[in-house]
SELUMBA-386038 format. One record per residue (C-alpha): residue number from 1; residue in three letters; x, y, z. Coordinates in Angstrom, 1 decimal. Example, Ala and Ser with C-alpha at 12.3 -4.5 7.8 and 13.67 -1.06 7.14 Angstrom:
BEGIN
PT  1  ALA  12.3  -4.5  7.8
PT  2  SER  13.7  -1.1  7.1
This chain:
BEGIN
PT  1  MET  -68.2  37.0  -42.6
PT  2  ALA  -70.8  39.2  -41.0
PT  3  SER  -70.0  42.0  -43.4
PT  4  VAL  -70.0  42.0  -47.2
PT  5  LEU  -66.3  43.0  -47.3
PT  6  PRO  -64.4  41.7  -44.3
PT  7  SER  -62.1  44.2  -42.7
PT  8  SER  -59.2  41.9  -42.9
PT  9  LEU  -59.5  42.0  -46.7
PT  10  SER  -59.2  45.8  -47.0
PT  11  PHE  -55.5  45.6  -47.9
PT  12  SER  -55.2  49.2  -46.8
PT  13  SER  -51.6  49.3  -45.6
PT  14  PRO  -48.4  47.2  -45.0
PT  15  SER  -49.3  47.1  -41.3
PT  16  SER  -52.1  44.7  -42.2
PT  17  PHE  -49.6  42.1  -43.5
PT  18  THR  -50.3  39.8  -40.5
PT  19  SER  -54.0  40.0  -40.4
PT  20  THR  -54.5  39.6  -44.1
PT  21  ALA  -52.2  36.7  -44.3
PT  22  SER  -53.7  34.8  -41.3
PT  23  ASP  -57.3  35.8  -41.2
PT  24  HIS  -58.1  34.1  -44.5
PT  25  PHE  -57.6  30.8  -42.7
PT  26  ARG  -60.3  31.5  -40.1
PT  27  PHE  -62.8  28.8  -39.4
PT  28  GLY  -65.3  31.3  -38.2
PT  29  TYR  -65.8  35.0  -38.7
PT  30  PRO  -63.6  38.0  -39.6
PT  31  ALA  -61.5  39.1  -36.6
PT  32  THR  -62.6  42.7  -36.5
PT  33  GLN  -61.3  43.4  -33.0
PT  34  PHE  -58.9  42.1  -30.4
PT  35  GLY  -58.9  42.4  -26.7
PT  36  THR  -59.1  40.4  -23.4
PT  37  VAL  -61.7  38.1  -22.2
PT  38  GLY  -63.8  39.5  -19.3
PT  39  LYS  -62.5  38.7  -15.8
PT  40  SER  -65.6  36.9  -14.9
PT  41  ARG  -65.1  34.3  -17.6
PT  42  ARG  -62.7  31.5  -17.1
PT  43  VAL  -61.4  29.1  -19.8
PT  44  ARG  -62.2  25.6  -18.7
PT  45  PHE  -61.3  22.6  -20.9
PT  46  ALA  -61.1  18.9  -20.2
PT  47  VAL  -60.2  16.1  -22.5
PT  48  SER  -61.8  12.6  -22.3
PT  49  ALA  -60.2  10.1  -24.6
PT  50  ARG  -62.5  8.7  -27.3
PT  51  ALA  -63.1  5.0  -27.2
PT  52  SER  -61.9  4.4  -30.7
PT  53  SER  -61.5  6.2  -34.0
PT  54  PHE  -60.5  5.6  -37.7
PT  55  VAL  -57.0  6.6  -38.8
PT  56  PHE  -56.3  7.3  -42.4
PT  57  ARG  -52.8  5.9  -42.9
PT  58  ASN  -52.5  6.5  -46.7
PT  59  LEU  -54.8  9.6  -47.0
PT  60  ASP  -54.1  11.9  -49.9
PT  61  ALA  -55.5  15.4  -50.1
PT  62  ASP  -57.3  14.6  -53.3
PT  63  ASP  -59.2  11.8  -51.4
PT  64  PHE  -61.4  14.4  -49.7
PT  65  ARG  -60.8  17.6  -51.7
PT  66  HIS  -64.1  19.3  -52.7
PT  67  PRO  -64.8  19.4  -56.4
PT  68  LEU  -65.0  23.2  -56.3
PT  69  ASP  -61.6  23.4  -54.6
PT  70  LYS  -60.1  21.2  -57.4
PT  71  GLN  -61.7  23.4  -60.1
PT  72  ASN  -60.8  26.8  -58.7
PT  73  THR  -57.2  25.6  -57.8
PT  74  LEU  -56.7  24.8  -61.5
PT  75  ILE  -58.0  28.2  -62.5
PT  76  LEU  -55.7  29.9  -60.0
PT  77  ARG  -52.7  28.0  -61.1
PT  78  ALA  -53.4  29.0  -64.7
PT  79  ILE  -52.9  32.7  -63.9
PT  80  PRO  -49.5  33.5  -65.5
PT  81  GLY  -46.7  34.3  -63.0
PT  82  LEU  -48.9  34.2  -59.9
PT  83  ASN  -46.6  31.9  -58.0
PT  84  GLU  -43.4  33.7  -59.0
PT  85  VAL  -44.8  37.2  -58.2
PT  86  GLY  -46.1  35.9  -54.9
PT  87  LYS  -42.6  34.7  -53.9
PT  88  VAL  -41.1  38.1  -54.7
PT  89  LEU  -43.8  39.9  -52.6
PT  90  LEU  -43.5  37.5  -49.8
PT  91  GLY  -39.9  38.3  -48.9
PT  92  SER  -37.9  37.3  -45.8
PT  93  VAL  -38.8  40.5  -43.9
PT  94  THR  -42.5  40.0  -44.5
PT  95  GLU  -42.3  36.4  -43.4
PT  96  GLN  -40.5  37.4  -40.2
PT  97  VAL  -43.0  40.1  -39.4
PT  98  MET  -45.9  37.7  -39.8
PT  99  LEU  -44.1  35.0  -37.8
PT  100  LEU  -43.1  37.2  -34.9
PT  101  GLU  -46.4  39.0  -34.7
PT  102  ASN  -48.4  35.8  -34.4
PT  103  ILE  -46.2  33.9  -32.0
PT  104  GLY  -45.2  36.9  -29.9
PT  105  THR  -48.7  37.5  -28.6
PT  106  SER  -49.8  33.9  -28.0
PT  107  LEU  -49.2  31.0  -25.8
PT  108  LEU  -47.3  28.0  -27.2
PT  109  VAL  -49.1  24.7  -26.6
PT  110  SER  -47.0  21.6  -25.7
PT  111  GLU  -46.9  18.5  -23.6
PT  112  ASN  -46.1  20.8  -20.7
PT  113  GLN  -48.3  23.7  -21.5
PT  114  LEU  -52.1  23.1  -22.0
PT  115  SER  -51.4  19.4  -22.5
PT  116  ASP  -55.0  18.6  -23.2
PT  117  LEU  -55.1  20.8  -26.3
PT  118  HIS  -51.7  19.4  -27.3
PT  119  LYS  -53.2  15.8  -27.2
PT  120  LEU  -56.2  16.9  -29.4
PT  121  MET  -53.9  18.3  -32.0
PT  122  VAL  -51.6  15.3  -32.1
PT  123  GLU  -54.5  12.9  -32.3
PT  124  ALA  -56.1  14.9  -35.2
PT  125  ALA  -52.9  15.1  -37.1
PT  126  ASP  -52.4  11.3  -36.7
PT  127  ILE  -55.9  10.6  -38.0
PT  128  LEU  -55.2  12.8  -41.1
PT  129  ASN  -51.7  11.3  -41.6
PT  130  ILE  -49.9  14.7  -41.3
PT  131  ASP  -47.2  16.1  -39.1
PT  132  ALA  -48.7  18.1  -36.2
PT  133  PRO  -47.9  21.9  -36.5
PT  134  ASP  -47.2  24.1  -33.6
PT  135  LEU  -50.4  25.3  -31.8
PT  136  TYR  -50.8  28.6  -30.1
PT  137  VAL  -53.6  30.0  -27.9
PT  138  ARG  -54.3  33.7  -28.2
PT  139  GLN  -56.4  35.9  -25.9
PT  140  SER  -59.3  37.3  -27.8
PT  141  PRO  -63.1  37.7  -27.4
PT  142  VAL  -63.6  36.9  -31.1
PT  143  PRO  -64.1  33.1  -31.7
PT  144  ASN  -61.5  32.3  -34.3
PT  145  ALA  -58.8  29.9  -35.5
PT  146  TYR  -56.3  30.3  -38.3
PT  147  THR  -53.2  28.8  -39.8
PT  148  LEU  -50.0  30.4  -41.0
PT  149  ALA  -47.6  28.6  -43.3
PT  150  VAL  -44.4  30.4  -44.0
PT  151  SER  -41.9  28.9  -46.5
PT  152  GLY  -39.0  27.2  -44.8
PT  153  LYS  -40.7  27.5  -41.3
PT  154  LYS  -42.8  25.0  -39.4
PT  155  PRO  -46.5  26.0  -39.9
PT  156  PHE  -48.6  26.8  -36.9
PT  157  VAL  -52.2  27.1  -35.9
PT  158  VAL  -53.6  29.8  -33.6
PT  159  ILE  -56.9  29.5  -31.7
PT  160  HIS  -58.6  32.2  -29.7
PT  161  THR  -59.5  31.7  -26.0
PT  162  SER  -63.2  32.5  -26.7
PT  163  LEU  -63.4  29.6  -29.2
PT  164  VAL  -62.1  27.3  -26.5
PT  165  GLU  -64.8  28.5  -24.2
PT  166  LEU  -67.5  28.2  -26.8
PT  167  LEU  -66.9  24.6  -28.0
PT  168  THR  -66.9  21.1  -26.6
PT  169  ARG  -63.8  18.9  -26.7
PT  170  GLU  -65.0  17.1  -29.9
PT  171  GLU  -66.0  20.4  -31.6
PT  172  LEU  -62.6  22.0  -30.8
PT  173  GLN  -60.8  19.1  -32.2
PT  174  ALA  -62.9  19.4  -35.4
PT  175  VAL  -61.7  23.0  -35.7
PT  176  LEU  -58.1  21.9  -35.3
PT  177  ALA  -58.7  19.3  -38.0
PT  178  HIS  -60.2  22.0  -40.3
PT  179  GLU  -57.0  23.9  -39.9
PT  180  LEU  -54.9  20.8  -40.5
PT  181  GLY  -56.9  20.4  -43.7
PT  182  HIS  -55.4  23.6  -45.0
PT  183  LEU  -51.9  22.2  -44.4
PT  184  LYS  -52.8  18.8  -45.8
PT  185  CYS  -54.0  20.4  -49.0
PT  186  ASN  -51.2  22.9  -49.2
PT  187  HIS  -53.6  25.8  -48.9
PT  188  GLY  -51.3  27.7  -46.5
PT  189  VAL  -48.6  29.0  -48.9
PT  190  TRP  -51.2  29.7  -51.6
PT  191  LEU  -53.3  31.7  -49.2
PT  192  THR  -50.3  33.7  -47.9
PT  193  PHE  -49.2  34.4  -51.4
PT  194  ALA  -52.7  35.4  -52.5
PT  195  ASN  -53.0  38.0  -49.7
PT  196  ILE  -49.6  39.5  -50.2
PT  197  LEU  -50.0  39.5  -54.0
PT  198  THR  -53.3  41.4  -53.8
PT  199  LEU  -51.9  43.9  -51.3
PT  200  GLY  -48.9  44.5  -53.7
PT  201  ALA  -51.2  44.9  -56.7
PT  202  TYR  -53.2  47.6  -54.9
PT  203  THR  -50.0  49.6  -54.4
PT  204  ILE  -49.3  49.7  -58.2
PT  205  PRO  -50.6  53.1  -59.7
PT  206  GLY  -53.2  52.9  -62.5
PT  207  LEU  -54.2  49.4  -63.3
PT  208  GLY  -53.0  48.0  -60.0
PT  209  GLY  -56.4  48.5  -58.4
PT  210  MET  -58.2  46.8  -61.3
PT  211  ILE  -55.8  43.9  -61.2
PT  212  ALA  -56.3  43.5  -57.5
PT  213  GLN  -60.0  43.6  -57.8
PT  214  SER  -60.0  40.9  -60.5
PT  215  LEU  -57.7  38.8  -58.4
PT  216  GLU  -59.8  39.2  -55.3
PT  217  GLU  -62.9  37.9  -57.0
PT  218  GLN  -61.1  34.8  -58.2
PT  219  LEU  -59.3  34.3  -54.9
PT  220  PHE  -62.6  34.6  -52.9
PT  221  ARG  -64.1  31.8  -55.1
PT  222  TRP  -61.1  29.7  -54.4
PT  223  LEU  -61.0  30.5  -50.7
PT  224  ARG  -64.7  29.6  -50.3
PT  225  ALA  -64.1  26.3  -52.0
PT  226  ALA  -61.0  25.6  -49.9
PT  227  GLU  -63.1  26.0  -46.8
PT  228  LEU  -65.5  23.3  -47.9
PT  229  THR  -62.6  20.9  -48.3
PT  230  CYS  -61.3  21.7  -44.8
PT  231  ASP  -64.8  21.1  -43.4
PT  232  ARG  -64.4  17.6  -44.8
PT  233  ALA  -61.1  17.2  -43.0
PT  234  ALA  -62.9  18.2  -39.8
PT  235  LEU  -65.4  15.4  -40.4
PT  236  LEU  -62.7  12.8  -41.1
PT  237  VAL  -61.4  13.5  -37.6
PT  238  ALA  -64.7  14.1  -35.8
PT  239  GLN  -66.3  11.1  -37.6
PT  240  ASP  -69.7  12.5  -36.6
PT  241  PRO  -71.3  15.1  -38.9
PT  242  LYS  -73.3  16.6  -36.1
PT  243  VAL  -70.1  17.7  -34.4
PT  244  VAL  -69.0  19.7  -37.4
PT  245  VAL  -72.4  21.1  -38.0
PT  246  SER  -72.6  22.1  -34.3
PT  247  VAL  -69.4  24.1  -34.7
PT  248  LEU  -70.9  26.0  -37.6
PT  249  MET  -74.1  26.6  -35.8
PT  250  LYS  -72.3  28.0  -32.8
PT  251  LEU  -70.2  30.3  -35.0
PT  252  ALA  -73.4  31.5  -36.6
PT  253  GLY  -75.2  32.4  -33.4
PT  254  GLY  -74.1  30.5  -30.3
PT  255  CYS  -72.7  31.4  -27.0
PT  256  PRO  -71.6  29.4  -23.9
PT  257  SER  -74.8  30.4  -21.9
PT  258  MET  -77.1  29.0  -24.6
PT  259  ALA  -75.1  26.0  -25.6
PT  260  ASP  -77.5  23.4  -24.0
PT  261  GLN  -80.4  24.9  -26.0
PT  262  LEU  -78.9  24.7  -29.4
PT  263  ASN  -80.3  22.1  -31.9
PT  264  VAL  -78.3  20.7  -34.8
PT  265  ASP  -81.3  19.2  -36.6
PT  266  ALA  -83.1  22.6  -36.4
PT  267  PHE  -80.0  24.3  -37.9
PT  268  LEU  -79.9  21.8  -40.8
PT  269  GLU  -83.6  22.4  -41.4
PT  270  GLN  -82.7  26.1  -41.5
PT  271  ALA  -80.0  25.3  -44.1
PT  272  ARG  -82.6  23.5  -46.3
PT  273  ALA  -85.0  26.4  -45.9
PT  274  TYR  -82.2  28.7  -47.2
PT  275  ASP  -81.6  26.5  -50.2
PT  276  LYS  -85.3  26.6  -51.0
PT  277  ALA  -85.6  30.4  -50.6
PT  278  SER  -82.6  31.0  -52.8
PT  279  SER  -83.7  28.5  -55.6
PT  280  SER  -85.7  31.1  -57.5
PT  281  PRO  -84.1  33.4  -60.1
PT  282  VAL  -84.3  36.4  -57.7
PT  283  GLY  -83.1  34.2  -54.8
PT  284  TRP  -80.2  33.0  -56.8
PT  285  TYR  -79.1  36.5  -57.6
PT  286  ILE  -79.4  37.7  -54.0
PT  287  ARG  -77.5  34.6  -52.8
PT  288  ASN  -74.6  35.3  -55.2
PT  289  ALA  -74.5  39.0  -54.3
PT  290  GLN  -74.5  38.0  -50.6
PT  291  THR  -71.5  35.6  -51.0
PT  292  ARG  -69.3  36.8  -53.8
PT  293  GLN  -67.0  38.9  -51.6
PT  294  LEU  -67.0  36.6  -48.6
PT  295  SER  -63.8  34.6  -47.9
PT  296  HIS  -65.9  31.8  -46.3
PT  297  PRO  -69.2  30.3  -47.4
PT  298  LEU  -72.3  31.0  -45.3
PT  299  PRO  -72.5  28.8  -42.2
PT  300  VAL  -75.9  27.3  -43.4
PT  301  LEU  -74.3  26.3  -46.8
PT  302  ARG  -71.3  24.7  -45.1
PT  303  ALA  -73.6  22.8  -42.8
PT  304  ARG  -75.7  21.5  -45.7
PT  305  GLU  -72.5  20.5  -47.6
PT  306  ILE  -70.9  18.5  -44.8
PT  307  ASP  -74.3  16.8  -44.0
PT  308  GLU  -74.6  15.7  -47.6
PT  309  TRP  -71.0  14.5  -47.8
PT  310  SER  -71.3  12.5  -44.6
PT  311  ARG  -74.0  10.4  -46.4
PT  312  SER  -72.0  10.1  -49.6
PT  313  GLN  -70.4  7.0  -51.0
PT  314  GLU  -67.1  8.9  -51.2
PT  315  TYR  -67.0  9.4  -47.4
PT  316  GLY  -68.1  5.8  -46.8
PT  317  ASN  -65.3  4.5  -49.0
PT  318  LEU  -62.8  6.5  -47.1
PT  319  LEU  -64.0  4.9  -43.8
PT  320  LYS  -63.7  1.4  -45.4
PT  321  ARG  -60.0  2.2  -46.2
PT  322  ALA  -59.3  3.5  -42.8
PT  323  THR  -57.8  1.7  -39.8
PT  324  ARG  -59.7  1.5  -36.6
PT  325  ILE  -57.7  2.0  -33.4
PT  326  ALA  -58.6  2.1  -29.7
PT  327  ALA  -57.4  5.0  -27.6
PT  328  GLY  -53.9  4.5  -26.3
PT  329  SER  -53.5  1.2  -28.2
PT  330  LYS  -51.9  -0.2  -31.3
PT  331  ILE  -53.8  -0.8  -34.6
PT  332  LEU  -56.5  -3.3  -34.1
PT  333  THR  -58.4  -3.9  -37.4
PT  334  THR  -58.8  -2.6  -40.8
PT  335  PRO  -62.4  -2.3  -42.0
PT  336  GLY  -63.1  -3.8  -45.4
PT  337  ARG  -60.0  -6.0  -45.5
């Protein structure tokens, strides 16, 4: 997201199948490089069970889907033959390449492997009323998380070691919930189809490039809207807007050594200042030029959106419908009943 055109969206060759299919799911920034974490840095992570939380037993994706997500999804579905062409382009060989590439270079999380992370995923999935996908940890200095949904296969989430180092327990679970939001809303297959479709269009002589460019603009609009929906999923699990905003703040400019100096309220004030600066005609034009080719909204815009939704009647009504449970216990009470 740091560049106008993320490198993962260049669609330059078939060798980029994996990165283009998975990187669109990222919670943070474009993964422009991969490598190992420095030897002096050690990943440390501890889980402390939350006292209680709300669980959404009958949660439907449309209960928290962002209006822009609904609008752009309808537009995307209206494109003739998009789904059919995507299925053709996303053949079994491509699926296998993406699957093996992602799981062959990562560590599978389970009850017996990084069990604390496993508990966070299971708890988040339970809150959102969705089956927990597989979770992998991948060595990388780029803070990132993404989801891959391949038809006929169990979906999985990948998080980078540097993201584990950067975030607190609550923040990391919010990221996992964001990725679960993509699965809850069936974004996964659409995103994979979209990437492969655009790549395939670029390989068609003549009008192929024009078709791909047109699709990219529409897909970017949809992708940005889908991210706003998944930030809401993160809030439904974190149940504290400052946790979600803190993740966005750290992805914008945080690092482990400065974590204790970061201020969520100051970041929200920065978001309001951005809104004010971009409210003029010139500011509006610059803002659109700045974001039109990004796969994710700007962090300040995402922070403002989730802060406003946390104070909305829509979010309050969802909490009233939810069931409060205590950690490690059975259902206790149902608010509003």
